[in-house]
N, C-alpha and C positions, 0 to 999 in steps of 0.2 A: 504494499498499500502507498508505505512510503516512498517508493523508486517513481511510482503513479504521480503521485504528487508533485514531483521536479520535474517531471517529463511537462507536466501540465503549466507547470509555473512561466517555463523555459516557452512554452509556445504561444502562451498568453502576452509576454514581456514580445514577441516578433511580433505578433498582430498588433500590439501598441506601436512597435515602430514602425510598421506599415504608414499606419495612418498618423502618424505622428508629419505636422503639415513643416515642420522645421527639418528633419530627416530628409522629408522627401525632397527637397532642395538638394540635395549629395548625392552622390551615386549610389547605386542600391544597396552592395554591399560592405560600404564601406565601416559601419558601424556592427557588421559581425562580429564575434570575439575573435577567429581565426586572423581576420583582419586586421583588427586592433594587436594583436600580440604580433604579429609580420611587422606593423610598420614600429613597434616599440624594441622589438628586436632590431630591427634595421636603426633605428634610430643612436641605441645603445653601442656598436659598434661601429660606429660612422671614426671616419677619423676629417681632418685633425683635430678639431674636437665636435665634440656630439652634434649633430646636427638631423634633419630629415627633408626626406622628398615624399610627397603624394601625387602621383600620375591622377588626371582625369578624378579632379578633386568632386566638381559639382555637375548637376544635370548639364548636359552641354547646350540645352534651348535654351535654359539661364545665363548662361555666363552668353553667348550671343547674343541676345538680349538687351546686355548690361552693356556688353560693345556699340551694338546701336544706339543705346542710350546717351553713352556719353558721344558719342561722333556727334549725333546729333545737337545734343543741348550742353553739353559743357563747353567752357573756354579753358584754354591752360597759359600761363602766364612764364615764358623762358625765366630764366634767373642763373644767373655765374656767380661762383667764389671761389678761393683757392681750391677750397678741397670738391666742388661739382660743377656740373653744365649738365642742367633738365628741364624741361617745361614741366610744370607744376599746376597742379588741380585745388581749389577750396580742400577744407577740410572736411573730410565725409562725416565726420564723426557726428557735424552739427545740422544732420542733412534735417532732421526733426524741424528747424528750425526753419527750414523754408516754407512760402506762400502752398496753398491749395493748388495752387496752377502750373508752379513749380514739379509740387510732390507728385500730381499727375501725370508728366512728363519723366518718372526716374521710378516708374513701380519697380522692375527689374534690381535696378540697384540699392533699392530700399529694403528688398527680400535678399538681396546678398548680405547688406553690413547683418542684417536680422536674424541672417543663418549662420554666420562666422562668429557672432557674439552670443551667441544661442547659450544656455546652458548645457545642452545635449555635447555642442562640438568643443565647448571651453573645456566640458571634462574631460573631452578626448584627447584635445592635446593636452592637458594636465597629466595625462594616466600615458601616453606615449614619452613627454618629457622629465618627468618627476618632478616638474616646477611647481607643485602644489596647486591651491586655487587661484583661478584667475576672474580680475574682476571683468562684469557684464556693465556694470553702471560707465565707467572711464574707458570709452571704445576709443580710438585712436587711429586711421586712416585716411589716407589718399592716394588721388592718381598720378604716378610719377608717369610721362612720354621721354624716352631714350630715341633720338633722331641720329643720325650718323654725326660724327664727334662729341657727344653727350659721352658723362662718366660721372665716376662717383668714386674718388680716394680711398686710400685706408681707414678703418675706423674701428670701435668694436660695443657702439649704439647703448654703451653706459651711461645713460642719465635717470634722475627720480629713479621712479616707481616700474620702469619697464620690465616685463620677467622673462616675456617671449616677440619672438620680432618674426615677422614673418611675410612674404612675396605671393602675389597668386596672378600668374599670369594672364593679360588678356592679348597676346601675339594674334597675327592673323590666324584664324583655325583654318583657311582654305591653302592658305603658303605657308609649309614649315618651316620653322628658324632654321637657317645655318649657322652651326660654330661658328663658322670662317669672318660671322662678321661680327663676331666679338656680343658685347653684353651679357657675357656670364655674369653669375655671384662666383665670386673668386673668394677661397678661405684659408686663411694665413696660421700656420704652425708657430707656437708661440715658441723660446726659450726660457730657462728659468737660470737666474742667474741668484749668486746669493753677494749682498750687500756687506759693508763693513761693518754694519750691526748682525751681522748673521742670519738676519731674514731675506727669503726668497723674493727676489722680483723677475715676472716674467715680461718679455718683450716680443716682440713680431719677428719672424724673419723677415727678408727681402724679398721671400717671394713666397706667391701663393703654391698650395698644396694640392686644392679641389677649384673644380673648374666645374659650374652647375650652368650649361646653357638653357634659354627660355625656351618653355614649350607650353601651348596654348593647355589654358588647366591645369595646371602644376602646383602645387604648392611647394613651396621651399620656405626651413623654418629651423630657429635655433632658439635656445635659452641663451637669453643676456649674461655673459659671465665679464666680470671686470677685469681687464689686464687678458682675456684669454679669447674674446668672439670678433677678433679679428676679421675683417671683411671687406673687399670694394666694388663694385662695380665697372667690369672691364668698357672699355670704351667701344662704342658703337661706330663701328669702321665706314668709312666711305667706299662707296665699291671706289675700283679700280680701273674697270672698263668702264668706258662713258655709255656703250652701247647697252647696257645691262640694266632691265628696270630695280631700278632701287626703291619700288613701292613698299617693299616688305620688312626693310631695316627702319621698322619703328617698335621699337620695345614699350608694350604698356604695361604696367603693372596696377593692380592693387596692391598697399603693401601698410602694414602697419605694427604697431605694437598690442599685446595683450601686456594689461598692468596690475599689478598687486591689488589684492582686494582692498575696495576702499571703506569707509566708514557704515557701519550700516547692514556690509554685507559680509556671508556667511564664509569666516576664513582671516577678517579683518584683522589686526594687530597693532595696538596702539603703538604709535613710535617704527613702524617697521618700514612707512617710505621716509625718514630722517635716515634711519640706518641704511636702505639701500643708495641714499644718495653720498652715504661716507664713504663708499666702496668706489663711486663712477672713475672714471681716469680720468677725470678732470681734474682730481684728487690727486690721482697717482703722480701725473707727469710735474705738479710742482714740487715734487723730492726726489727721494732716492733712485727715482728710475734714470733721471736723467744724464747719471754715470756712466751708463752704459748705450750710451747715443753715441753716434761716428758721421762725420769726424769730430775727434776732441781739439780743444786749442793746442796751437803750438806757438806760442808768440815769441818773436823775435825782439829782445831789448837790447836797445840800443841809447845813450847821452842825449838826453833831451833836445830838441831841435827844434831852433824854433826860425823866424825870419831872419834867415841869413843868406849875403846875395853867392852865388854859386863861381867854387874858383875855376881854374881855366880846365883842370884835368875831371873836375865835374862834371862840367858842360862838356866836353868832349865824351864824358863816358853816358851822358844822356844820350847822345847826339847815335850812338850805337842804335837805341830803340825808336826816340819819339822825332816827329817831323820836326824841322828847326825853326817853325814859326812859332810855333808853343814855347821855348826857351826863351824870345825875347823879351826885354823889360817892356817892351810896347804891351805885349798880349799879356804878358802875367799882371801887367796892372789893371787892364781889361778884364783878365779873368776875377781876379780878386773884387775890384768891382761890383761884380754881375752876384759872387758868390755872396758878398757883402749883404746883400739885399735879399737872394733868394735863397740860403742855405742848401746848394746844390749846383749843379753843375751839367751838363751835356757835352761830348766834345765828336766831333767827326773830324775821321781820318790822322788821328794822333800817333800810329807809330809810323814810323822813316817809312818811302817807298821800300827801302832795300829789304829791314827787317821784315816788312807787311808780307813782301812778296814769299819769301822763304818758311815764313811762319804758316801760310797761306798752304801752300803747295803740301807742309807737311800734312796739315789738318784733313785739307782734300783727298791724301794717299791714306791716312787713319779710314776716314770714311769708307775708303773703297773693300778695306776690309773686315772681315765678318766677328761680331763679338759674339763669346760665347754667352749661353741662353743663363745658364745660370749664376748666381752670386759667386758660389766659393771656384768652380771653373774660371771665370772673371778672374778674380785675385791670385788662382794658383797660377794661370795663364798670362798676365797679363801685368803693365802694371799698375793696373788703377785697382782702385778700392771701391767700395757700395755702400755708400751712406745709408744708416739705418737709424730709427727702426723706422716703419713704414709710416707708418699714421701720423710722423711729425716730415721727411723728406725721403727720398730715393733718387740719387744720382751718381755719377761715377766722379773720384774724384784722387787726387795727388795732392803732398804736402811736399815742403822741401825739406831734402834730407831722405825721402823717402822715394822721390820721383825718377824716370828713366831721364834721361839728359836727350831733349830735343828743341827747337824754337821754342814750345810752350814752357818748358821749364826753364827757359831764359829767362821770361817773365817771369814767372815764378820766383825763382832763384837768384836773379840775379838782378834785374831791376824793381820790382815792387819793396822787398826788403830791405833794396839799400840806400847809404845815406844823402846821396846827390838829389834821389825822387822824395826820401823825404824832407832836404830845402828846398828843393821845387815845392812840395804841395806844402808847406808850411805857409811860403809867399803866396801862394795860392787862397791858401785859405784864412789867410791872419792866424795860424795857430799852433801852440805850442806843441813838437809830436813825441813819442816816447816809445812806441813799440811796434811790430807788424805780425799781423798774422793773417799768411796769406795760402791760397788753397786753388787748383786748376781743379775747371767742373767741367763736365760730361754730362748733358741732359740727353738719354736718349728717345729717341721718336717712338712713340707708345708705352712708356714707360714711364719717362720720370718726373721729376716734380721736387717743391720745398714748399710748403704751408706755413702757413703766416703766424710767426714765433714774435715777441713782443721781445724788445730789448731792454732789460733789468737793473742795469749799473747806475749808479747815481751819476758817474761825469757820461757827457755825451762823448762819440766816436765818430772820424773819420770812415767811411767807407767806398773804398774807390772800387769800380768793376771793368775791365778793360773786353767788353763785347766782340768776339772773334768766330764768329759764327758765319763760316761764308759761303753757303746756301740763300737761294732766295726766298720768298715767299712768304717773309715776318711782317708783320704788322711795321709801317715806318720804313719798308725798303725805299734807298734812292740809288742812283748811280752815282758812284763814288767820285767825289767834288774836286776838282784841280786837279794837282800835280801834287811831287812831295814840296812839302812846308805851306802848302793851302790847306789848312783844315779850316771846319766850317765850325763860329763858335752857338752853341744853341743852348740860352742857360733857360728857357721858359721848362715848365713842367708839361707833361707828356700827357694829355687825356685818355684815359680807358674805358670812358662810356661812348664814344662815339664807335664809327663801323667797325671792327679789326677780324682779321682774317682769322678765320676757323682752326690754326694753329697753337695756341698759344705762345709760351716760351718768353711772354713780358714779366720783367722785374718791377714789382710795385710795391712802395710804400704807403700804408696807411695810418691815419690817427684811430685809437682804440675809441671808443667811446667814454661816455665822462666817468665812467667807474673806474675804465683803462682797462677794459675786459671787449674781445673782441666775439661779439655774442652771434655764434653763427646757427643759432636752433630752431632756422626756417626749414624743416625736414621734410625728407620722405620716408615717409613710417616707412620701418623695415631695411630700407635701403636709406640709412641714415643720412646726415649730410651735418651733421653734426660734428664738427674735428676739434678733441681733446685740445690740441697741440696749440692751439689760440689764444687759450686760456692761461698764461702764464704766472698769471699772479695772483690769480683768485675764480672763484665758478660760480656760475648761477643754478639756481633749481627749473626758475622759470622761464621763461621765453620774454624778450624784450618785445614793445608793442612795433618798434621797427628795427629791421635787419641790419645793422652795419654792416656787415658781411657783404653786402649786394650790391657788386660795385656795376655793373652790367643787367639790366630789366627789357623789358619793355616799354620802362616809363617814358622812354625817346629824352631826359632830362641831358643836356649839355655836359653837363660837368656835376661830377660828386666832392663834395666839400671833403668827405674821410678819406680822397686819394691824395695825396703830397708829391709825389713823384713816381714816375715808371717811364722803363725804356725799355723797349723790343728789343729781341735777339737782333744782331744785325753784325754788321763785318766791318772792324776798325773804328769803334767806340770807345770813350770811355766816361761813367758819369763817376760824380765826386759828391759823395751825401754826406750832410751832417745829421746823424742819428742822434734822437734826442731818447731819454727815458718813455718808456710805453710806446713808442711808434712799432708797428709792424710790418713785415716786410713778408716775401714771399714769392715763386717762382713760378707762374703757372704751368701746370700740364702740359705736357709738348704732344703736342697729337700725334697719330701714324700718320697724317695727311699731309706734316711737315716734309719740303724736300730734302732733307737731314738734319742732324743732330744737332743741339745748342750747347755751343760751347764758347766760356768766358774763364777770365781770370782774376779771381776777387780778391781783396786783402782790407783788415781792419785794422786802423790805426787809434791807440792809445791816448785822448789828447787832456794833457794838462789844466787845469785851472789858473787862475793870474796868482793865486795865492798859494801854489806848488811851488819849489826850488825848481827852475830851469835847468841849475846845472846838475842836477842829482844823477845819476847813473847808478843803472843797478847792474 
């Protein structure tokens, strides 16, 4: 009799499932015990961290209707920051706030939202992930569209009460997505380091380990884990064959987060949200993890150099590298006047014709050679090292003392740290300099970037960048002007809100908001667009009313007051910038559509205040 009772209960439960209006939105067998267990096992065994992928999640008719409603009734805003470039809808969690006429046009979208945040599916994900109870009150979702050139760089999604991230793909069901189009969700493994305090610190590898291409009606998800759930969205690549129909390269997804239970919900724990916030990577990045960042600082210190005339032998030394026009007293005085007003300079054709030709030949030869794909092989087989961690930056670099002899390292080790150049720089800026920290960088197309970070020292510093990118097609490209010794002086700031080619690679200085924070929480749910690396001095748990991180949007504004200075990638250009405390800087991700890599040599110079001993020597 007992056995029959159990069989009856099971049958009755299945009948209830069949008539459950919420579960009927999903595929028929999704809630079967055996299917649930399969997804749970796959999740538990997954690498590099626990994640799940469910194919054919929903009834296909529902999702096709959702696509149609989106295409016919919703608009998208193009947005771009240091960490992402996307087209984004409004917050779908607030659909209930729409008027009746709007809601009547979105019935399938409403049904989808209610299904995803239903008790049945929240329990399902909770069981698969082992995340514990998930909130049905705090819904958090948006639609994001990636067209060719769009991307989202590495981050871990850890902010506030987020517990599970998800992405539901709405790509064209009649035109299957091809992996070579890009747009994959990529997961990064982490390495554990032991700090001086004996406590472990996790840091992501510069190379992703798992790639999950988009597929219509596919749900990808993972539990949000501080310092571990690092991921990005691969760039959607532009077509290489002009005749190809690129209409299918539109990566549309509904994505978001499930949060911990809110007050009044089952599973709510007083203080849990605050405890989760303390684990955020926004906090981690302010502390001990920085000591595992590469490249580290390697400054060359020298006796303080102020405004002094160049000796004859120093003048001759500079002539090996620099165009003569920039060394004349008249030009130095003109540069000094511009710098005193603008605190920045942008110079064209600054390298001498002879040296520039030798350097260009070297870089063009390097561009023809194929680099290894993985970071470990690059560091073994080439003179380059790979900057890391990728939630802050990724590019190839060489530092003085470790670099392979070449015209590039002549700048790195010969010109920038030299006393003659420091004296010339002191005359141009009117400042006293004491050290130089130089770096040669190569930003590979389709791979590299440097996210916005703040400068936190109390004294300002001078930052010099010599752009030596030989390929064309970057914003601000100009035909090389003049001949040897005929440089163009452009002391004006470059606007980044106007029309730009879609290849990135420009370096931008930005002002932080009033609290000194670069709040980038205008986000793609699931494909988070919040970059922890930008909060080097403090963190915010709540969204700002406006997003100062967005320097390019559809607003059409001619100028963004937060942008202080910008220089596009280019050949034979030098920027000189006085960087104050709190000023943010980044190099925009270089698209695979670029015609080549972005090359530069950069140096930071310590500035002595007037009260300090100018004759001090370390």
